[in-house]
C-alpha positions, 0 to 999 in steps of 0.5 A: 461194416466196422462195428470198433473204430478203435480196434478196427473189429467188423461185425463179420470178425465179431460173428465169427468169434462167436461162431468159431472160437466158442465165446458168448459175450461181447468182451469174450468176442473182443478179447479173443480177436486181440483187445477188449473194449476201449471207449465203449461206444460200440458195446451195445452194437457188439452185444447185439451182434453176439446175441444174434450169432449165439444160435449159430455158435459151433458146440465145442467138444470136451477134451 
């Protein structure tokens, strides 16, 4: 489903950003996808998705 209509981000894209890019906030997820929040209408939903997905996050090895 589309979460952010301004940027066209879906729930799957946000969840993938959390799992694979090591982000821990909705703002970080959006930035990793290319843009930050625009109008802010999706903020609550995006934050909920990030919180739900954090337990599935891959641990990135230190370089």
